[in-house]
MIKEMAR-400716 format. One line per field, with one value per residue (C-alpha): y, x, z. Coordinates in Angstrom, 3 decimals. Last residue first. Layout:
// residues N
north	Y, ... .
east	X, ... .
up	Z, ... .
***
This chain:
// residues 498
north	17.158, 19.793, 19.374, 15.633, 16.287, 18.850, 16.329, 13.813, 10.217, 10.043, 10.879, 13.796, 13.152, 15.005, 16.968, 20.308, 19.630, 18.940, 21.964, 24.228, 22.868, 23.398, 20.394, 20.513, 17.648, 16.874, 14.003, 11.911, 9.146, 5.369, 4.016, 3.537, 7.292, 8.827, 11.775, 15.433, 16.953, 20.686, 21.382, 24.824, 27.756, 29.831, 27.003, 23.721, 20.914, 17.436, 14.159, 10.721, 10.207, 7.204, 6.554, 2.943, 0.777, -0.642, -1.016, -0.125, 1.655, 1.733, 3.005, 6.724, 7.862, 5.635, 7.014, 5.877, 7.194, 10.523, 11.628, 8.176, 7.544, 9.092, 11.469, 11.108, 13.160, 13.564, 10.764, 10.953, 9.925, 13.325, 14.932, 18.650, 19.110, 16.349, 14.206, 14.553, 11.682, 11.578, 9.277, 8.262, 5.198, 2.047, -0.856, -4.234, -6.003, -5.142, -2.473, -0.805, 2.383, 5.392, 8.171, 11.927, 13.080, 16.573, 17.463, 19.533, 22.207, 25.174, 23.138, 21.267, 18.810, 15.282, 13.736, 11.659, 9.436, 7.367, 3.718, 1.453, -2.218, -4.890, -3.508, 0.013, 0.580, -1.528, 0.588, -0.367, -1.167, 0.157, 3.768, 5.293, 2.426, 3.592, 2.553, 0.599, 3.097, 4.692, 4.312, 7.253, 6.298, 9.169, 7.918, 8.742, 8.429, 6.279, 6.855, 4.071, 3.523, -0.162, -2.785, -3.783, -4.179, -1.237, 1.122, 4.433, 8.053, 9.919, 11.876, 13.786, 14.792, 18.164, 18.536, 18.029, 18.409, 19.833, 18.798, 15.285, 12.488, 9.871, 6.156, 4.142, 0.856, -1.488, -1.830, 1.828, 1.732, -1.291, 0.591, 2.135, 4.693, 4.693, 7.990, 9.781, 13.318, 15.322, 18.220, 20.084, 20.152, 23.285, 22.440, 18.697, 15.603, 12.136, 9.231, 5.510, 2.676, -0.832, -3.445, -6.933, -9.228, -7.220, -4.677, -2.225, 1.125, 2.655, 6.428, 9.070, 12.767, 15.881, 19.395, 21.780, 24.925, 26.858, 25.778, 26.324, 23.833, 23.488, 20.432, 20.884, 17.446, 14.916, 11.402, 9.395, 6.402, 3.975, 3.943, 0.830, -2.487, -1.501, 0.214, -1.920, -2.384, 1.375, 4.186, 3.911, 7.080, 10.447, 12.143, 15.893, 17.503, 18.753, 20.635, 22.581, 22.028, 24.973, 24.170, 20.752, 17.927, 16.296, 12.928, 12.063, 8.690, 6.528, 2.775, 2.518, 2.654, -0.480, -2.427, -1.251, -2.182, -5.510, -6.371, -5.493, -7.663, -10.581, -10.171, -10.518, -13.370, -15.526, -13.345, -12.381, -8.857, -8.132, -9.418, -7.542, -4.172, -1.982, 0.687, -0.123, 0.123, 3.502, 4.723, 3.536, 5.586, 8.697, 8.537, 8.026, 11.164, 11.651, 13.293, 12.407, 11.426, 7.755, 6.027, 4.615, 3.407, 1.600, -0.110, -1.157, -2.608, -4.636, -5.768, -7.011, -5.778, -6.669, -7.218, -6.404, -3.322, -2.526, -2.103, 0.285, 2.311, 2.613, 3.798, 6.321, 7.568, 7.959, 10.265, 10.309, 13.498, 13.101, 13.573, 13.437, 10.815, 12.186, 12.821, 11.609, 14.363, 14.481, 16.380, 19.175, 19.424, 19.112, 22.161, 23.892, 22.750, 25.460, 25.068, 27.570, 26.937, 30.537, 32.384, 29.958, 27.081, 27.100, 23.854, 22.273, 18.605, 16.047, 12.557, 9.706, 6.279, 2.999, -0.086, -2.136, -3.989, -1.149, 2.169, 3.504, 7.139, 7.955, 11.690, 14.606, 17.844, 21.112, 24.024, 27.698, 29.762, 32.225, 34.473, 37.687, 37.227, 35.229, 36.183, 34.678, 31.852, 29.523, 26.854, 25.171, 24.566, 20.829, 18.267, 14.471, 12.256, 8.542, 7.924, 7.807, 4.450, 2.158, 4.519, 6.672, 6.374, 5.692, 4.040, 4.841, 2.526, 2.553, 0.077, 0.577, 4.324, 3.968, 1.912, 4.799, 7.244, 5.026, 4.768, 8.556, 8.966, 6.375, 2.856, 1.515, 2.120, -0.263, -3.189, -6.319, -4.338, -5.776, -3.424, -0.650, -1.481, 1.189, 3.752, 3.399, 4.100, 7.269, 8.476, 7.933, 9.987, 12.792, 13.111, 12.992, 16.010, 16.424, 13.938, 14.149, 16.841, 14.703, 11.526, 11.309, 13.783, 12.597, 8.982, 9.839, 11.666, 8.657, 6.212, 8.325, 8.845, 5.130, 4.309, 6.733, 5.545, 1.891, -0.475, -3.114, -1.554, -1.773, -5.518, -5.959, -4.024, -6.335, -9.467, -8.262, -7.292, -10.505, -11.228, -14.716, -15.061, -18.106, -16.829, -13.705, -10.208, -9.783, -10.742, -7.241, -4.725, -1.612, 1.348, 3.775, 7.061, 8.727, 9.164, 11.332, 10.785, 8.034, 10.674, 9.230, 11.350, 14.415, 15.567, 19.081, 19.201, 19.501, 17.137, 18.772, 16.902, 17.624, 15.487, 12.360, 13.038, 11.858 .
east	67.905, 65.354, 63.594, 63.216, 61.635, 59.261, 58.210, 57.067, 57.811, 60.829, 58.424, 59.535, 60.624, 58.712, 60.530, 59.813, 56.072, 56.140, 58.319, 56.035, 52.956, 54.354, 53.001, 50.573, 49.397, 46.190, 45.198, 42.058, 41.648, 41.467, 41.347, 45.122, 45.625, 43.062, 44.335, 43.607, 46.056, 46.329, 48.606, 50.058, 50.432, 47.755, 45.217, 45.464, 43.027, 42.818, 41.083, 40.053, 43.128, 44.936, 47.648, 47.687, 49.848, 47.072, 43.357, 41.425, 44.507, 48.273, 50.604, 50.027, 52.019, 54.958, 54.990, 52.694, 53.930, 53.438, 54.988, 56.138, 58.870, 60.066, 57.127, 55.776, 55.821, 54.158, 51.589, 49.616, 45.956, 45.250, 45.537, 44.910, 46.351, 48.975, 49.013, 51.237, 51.572, 51.796, 52.426, 50.602, 51.479, 49.601, 51.353, 49.822, 52.715, 54.917, 53.559, 50.298, 50.331, 48.074, 47.998, 47.541, 46.966, 48.109, 46.656, 49.243, 51.906, 49.567, 47.670, 44.343, 43.820, 42.811, 40.064, 40.935, 43.679, 44.070, 45.037, 48.056, 48.293, 50.484, 53.809, 53.326, 56.213, 58.610, 58.107, 56.112, 52.462, 50.671, 50.154, 47.999, 46.027, 43.248, 39.916, 37.093, 34.256, 32.021, 28.441, 26.069, 24.910, 26.822, 30.097, 31.732, 35.523, 37.845, 41.451, 43.286, 45.293, 46.187, 45.576, 41.919, 41.359, 38.935, 41.057, 39.519, 40.230, 37.355, 36.628, 33.678, 34.819, 34.397, 38.152, 38.561, 35.363, 35.713, 36.659, 37.720, 35.818, 37.404, 36.525, 38.244, 36.408, 35.723, 33.343, 33.544, 35.345, 33.406, 30.087, 27.537, 27.473, 24.360, 22.708, 22.308, 20.945, 21.950, 20.216, 22.164, 25.685, 24.615, 24.556, 24.586, 25.507, 26.414, 27.607, 27.458, 29.868, 28.742, 30.167, 28.843, 28.504, 27.510, 25.455, 28.276, 27.974, 31.339, 31.416, 31.676, 31.293, 29.984, 29.521, 28.176, 29.699, 28.160, 26.014, 28.828, 30.963, 32.471, 32.821, 33.739, 35.075, 34.124, 35.592, 33.364, 35.179, 32.410, 28.635, 27.824, 26.171, 22.756, 24.326, 22.733, 19.572, 18.892, 19.063, 22.486, 23.070, 24.390, 24.789, 24.434, 25.368, 28.793, 27.113, 25.015, 21.275, 18.882, 18.040, 16.681, 18.498, 17.814, 17.972, 17.476, 17.183, 18.662, 19.100, 15.297, 15.063, 17.166, 15.150, 11.827, 12.813, 14.222, 10.997, 8.952, 11.210, 10.830, 7.047, 7.149, 9.641, 7.450, 4.775, 1.698, 2.959, 3.254, -0.224, -1.595, -0.549, 1.549, -0.535, 0.564, 4.227, 3.565, 1.750, 4.615, 7.156, 4.979, 4.361, 8.059, 9.118, 10.392, 13.204, 13.921, 10.261, 9.297, 7.236, 10.104, 11.896, 8.764, 8.111, 11.770, 11.779, 8.652, 9.665, 13.056, 16.514, 17.784, 21.506, 22.343, 24.389, 21.998, 19.198, 21.345, 22.271, 18.614, 17.680, 20.512, 19.296, 15.734, 16.835, 14.934, 13.475, 13.694, 11.268, 12.725, 14.256, 15.352, 18.976, 20.024, 20.459, 23.083, 22.462, 24.873, 28.643, 31.338, 33.393, 35.018, 38.444, 41.121, 44.189, 47.062, 49.580, 49.647, 46.423, 45.016, 42.600, 39.215, 37.458, 34.014, 33.361, 31.231, 29.755, 29.300, 28.221, 29.996, 28.743, 31.611, 29.151, 29.174, 30.231, 32.365, 32.596, 34.035, 34.536, 33.843, 35.665, 34.047, 36.432, 36.502, 39.241, 41.599, 44.326, 42.508, 39.961, 36.744, 33.201, 31.430, 32.804, 29.790, 29.674, 32.764, 35.811, 36.466, 38.277, 38.195, 38.558, 39.409, 38.942, 36.916, 36.671, 34.776, 32.435, 31.881, 28.122, 27.231, 23.806, 21.083, 18.128, 14.438, 11.562, 11.093, 10.994, 8.314, 6.221, 6.628, 5.342, 2.329, 1.712, 1.746, -0.773, -3.021, -3.164, -6.665, -6.390, -3.414, -5.532, -3.530, -0.355, 1.945, 0.586, 1.910, 5.502, 6.462, 4.039, 5.709, 9.090, 7.718, 6.151, 9.505, 11.249, 8.695, 9.063, 12.855, 12.752, 16.566, 18.373, 20.887, 19.063, 15.928, 17.782, 17.966, 15.223, 13.013, 13.301, 12.723, 9.516, 8.308, 9.071, 7.196, 4.203, 3.858, 4.209, 1.402, -0.890, -0.643, 1.541, -0.525, 0.035, 3.822, 3.539, 1.315, 3.796, 6.575, 4.548, 3.835, 7.445, 9.159, 10.277, 11.607, 14.784, 16.712, 20.249, 18.777, 19.246, 15.603, 14.458, 13.776, 13.044, 15.215, 14.681, 17.591, 18.352, 21.661, 24.738, 27.842, 28.792, 31.247, 33.565, 36.138, 39.312, 40.071, 43.696, 45.171, 48.942, 49.690, 51.997, 54.432, 54.897, 58.060, 60.140, 58.467, 60.184, 63.545 .
up	-32.121, -31.082, -34.451, -33.795, -30.385, -31.894, -34.553, -31.865, -32.904, -30.578, -27.724, -25.613, -22.048, -19.353, -16.670, -18.337, -18.388, -14.647, -13.929, -15.937, -14.138, -10.654, -8.724, -5.811, -3.615, -1.745, 0.510, 0.820, 3.388, 3.786, 0.244, 0.448, 0.036, -2.318, -4.290, -4.909, -7.411, -7.913, -10.866, -10.286, -12.689, -10.968, -11.096, -12.996, -12.292, -10.779, -11.612, -10.396, -8.232, -6.833, -4.259, -3.117, -0.866, 1.323, 0.472, 3.639, 4.947, 5.318, 2.565, 2.646, 5.694, 4.760, 1.225, -1.594, -4.959, -6.731, -10.032, -11.038, -13.550, -16.794, -17.368, -20.873, -24.051, -27.449, -27.245, -30.485, -30.639, -29.066, -32.510, -32.125, -28.646, -28.930, -25.794, -22.721, -20.256, -16.463, -13.496, -10.302, -8.190, -7.158, -5.392, -6.197, -4.386, -7.394, -9.759, -10.697, -12.739, -12.612, -15.155, -15.179, -18.733, -19.731, -23.129, -24.959, -24.496, -24.013, -21.423, -21.499, -18.646, -19.641, -17.507, -14.482, -13.137, -16.289, -16.600, -16.496, -15.613, -14.050, -15.328, -13.941, -11.477, -13.594, -16.714, -19.789, -19.255, -22.372, -23.456, -26.172, -27.707, -30.099, -28.658, -30.311, -30.570, -27.972, -29.158, -29.453, -32.974, -34.563, -33.097, -29.772, -29.869, -27.750, -26.665, -24.857, -21.687, -21.465, -18.740, -18.528, -22.262, -22.466, -20.385, -21.402, -22.225, -23.796, -26.950, -28.423, -31.905, -33.643, -34.106, -30.376, -28.352, -24.886, -21.347, -22.487, -20.746, -18.485, -18.559, -15.812, -15.609, -18.486, -21.411, -22.381, -25.739, -26.982, -27.071, -24.746, -21.936, -19.756, -18.797, -15.476, -15.275, -12.216, -10.506, -7.820, -9.254, -11.220, -14.933, -14.406, -16.437, -15.192, -17.342, -16.527, -17.196, -16.320, -13.950, -13.330, -10.327, -7.264, -9.204, -9.906, -11.702, -12.553, -12.893, -15.585, -15.057, -16.702, -15.404, -18.023, -19.493, -22.380, -25.316, -27.834, -25.914, -22.446, -20.194, -16.545, -15.605, -12.947, -12.697, -10.344, -8.862, -7.904, -7.665, -5.658, -5.062, -6.475, -9.475, -12.233, -10.145, -10.211, -7.628, -5.988, -3.891, -5.051, -1.687, -1.175, 2.147, 0.974, -1.892, 0.580, 0.653, 0.217, -3.419, -2.506, -4.321, -7.698, -9.436, -13.081, -14.803, -17.550, -17.110, -16.981, -20.794, -21.197, -18.653, -20.104, -23.647, -22.491, -20.674, -23.730, -25.896, -23.478, -23.694, -27.466, -27.530, -29.765, -31.306, -29.323, -28.702, -32.430, -33.338, -30.330, -31.830, -29.508, -27.800, -24.246, -25.216, -26.826, -23.720, -21.523, -23.472, -23.597, -19.856, -19.107, -20.977, -24.515, -26.468, -30.111, -30.577, -30.218, -32.915, -34.980, -31.850, -30.638, -33.968, -34.318, -30.801, -31.528, -35.023, -33.895, -32.935, -29.461, -29.990, -26.360, -27.263, -30.123, -27.585, -25.571, -28.643, -29.623, -26.128, -26.289, -29.668, -28.321, -25.544, -22.253, -20.813, -17.064, -14.196, -10.720, -8.472, -5.127, -4.217, -0.800, 1.775, 4.508, 7.732, 8.593, 8.651, 5.988, 6.958, 4.009, 2.822, 2.671, 0.465, 0.295, -2.437, -3.615, -2.911, -3.217, -3.649, -1.904, -1.014, -1.189, -0.441, -2.215, -1.990, -4.434, -3.193, -2.587, -0.738, 0.677, 2.950, 5.475, 4.001, 1.170, 0.043, -3.360, -3.261, -5.609, -4.864, -5.906, -6.262, -5.260, -6.870, -5.199, -6.576, -5.738, -2.973, -3.115, -2.131, -5.125, -7.297, -7.105, -9.880, -8.344, -10.568, -10.752, -8.560, -8.535, -5.487, -5.185, -1.448, 1.732, 3.474, 5.820, 7.697, 4.624, 4.074, 7.703, 7.392, 9.913, 10.266, 9.498, 9.788, 13.520, 12.893, 10.217, 12.640, 15.080, 12.500, 11.904, 15.640, 15.986, 13.141, 14.857, 13.449, 12.749, 8.981, 8.803, 10.017, 9.196, 8.581, 5.915, 3.236, 5.495, 4.569, 2.019, 3.455, 6.857, 5.267, 3.690, 6.935, 8.662, 5.975, 6.220, 9.984, 9.742, 7.419, 7.222, 9.387, 12.240, 14.198, 14.596, 15.576, 19.365, 20.311, 17.450, 18.531, 22.195, 21.293, 19.294, 22.081, 24.652, 22.354, 21.623, 25.328, 26.225, 23.434, 24.395, 22.391, 20.585, 17.140, 17.602, 18.215, 15.166, 13.030, 14.186, 13.418, 9.883, 9.198, 10.229, 6.696, 6.256, 4.202, 5.352, 5.829, 7.436, 5.998, 5.046, 8.537, 9.797, 6.992, 7.274, 4.926, 4.951, 6.705, 5.832, 7.988, 8.164, 11.809, 10.822, 9.288, 6.894, 6.732, 4.617, 4.843, 4.648, 5.239, 1.523, -0.335, -2.750, -6.028, -7.996, -5.636, -7.088, -10.406, -9.101 .
***
């Protein structure tokens, strides 16, 4: 019944194997018995004559130059990473060094396996639009060889009416480059508390650090620690823990002349080495103005961890870890503003229940208040959110996901009280969007899933991943959706209506 509210659009984003980045390739590292063949390869390249070296280099640039931004610089970089393997690196000509870089490089198709789990926010650039239109940024989970996830983007224009236009996603991709970041002492303290690392060394460092500090300040303080502290049992382990905890936060930036669709947020720390999954973006507003925030799941191949992104322009991003019992599982979604002075987030800390968690003064997300547990047949395995709450006149609209028989994912909805989001005031009786025959086949079959939509011109615009194979879009009249929801018996407005 409720599924008829959602109108699927004809626009579909599918994985494009031509969207590639350049990665370091070291022959032998992927073998069962790891034995790098780097030194022998460099020697073979060094023995090529000048004519052959030039011919191979020209062919490389002809084949790959248009597919990568600054191919020359990337090959130089890869050469620098392996030049210690060369017996006589100083004897290599500039052309030979570039060619070595080419032999130690390979293309990686970031979305060759899947494209899914989008979120949608208002784009920072709203120029050149007609009445009734809004430009949006769409974040995408892109999955390549080895099930390695990264975060990509698309740009679209909504309206007028239900019209949706997605901009072309052409041009070479660019991976964000690490840049200087001002770390926060309170986040370092929260991270140390998370692993119960409280001793004289950590206390001395935290006492000496300013509220915001850079890497040089941090390392200088570690280097100045008194020997009688470092010589104690566990002293070196404490230093290692300090560095590991501090390194969880970093910043990455893209050249100003890159389009949003060309930018790739690529794993940059050990904690996310096997993927950055399911980014939930939201445009957060407070007294300091709007800022883009997001949460995502960092995966190292064995463990997951929740990370937060922040950006004013979707060009420079700061990454920080999230700490506390409220964020120990996947699916954290931030509210778009504070509520009663509190920073709030939706979560699924127990793996199966939608909860509400609050950030305390020590930057730890607290034990969540349960909001909605598996209840109906289509969601008996687990429930979770499908992105950040959307503020409406009637309450906080929460898009949910539920998992039913045969691990079939569908999308539903809840309504939370505007002033007290701990209270569920209404829920949709059934699924809003379920996999149809066109949605059910893919990398992960029988799934529709979203990481966040928005309301524009009275319509809920819902981007969704279809079976982890492609991204579709649906619209739902907001008034009709709210009208179809059933009020909670604990809601005063429901009692007054009776």
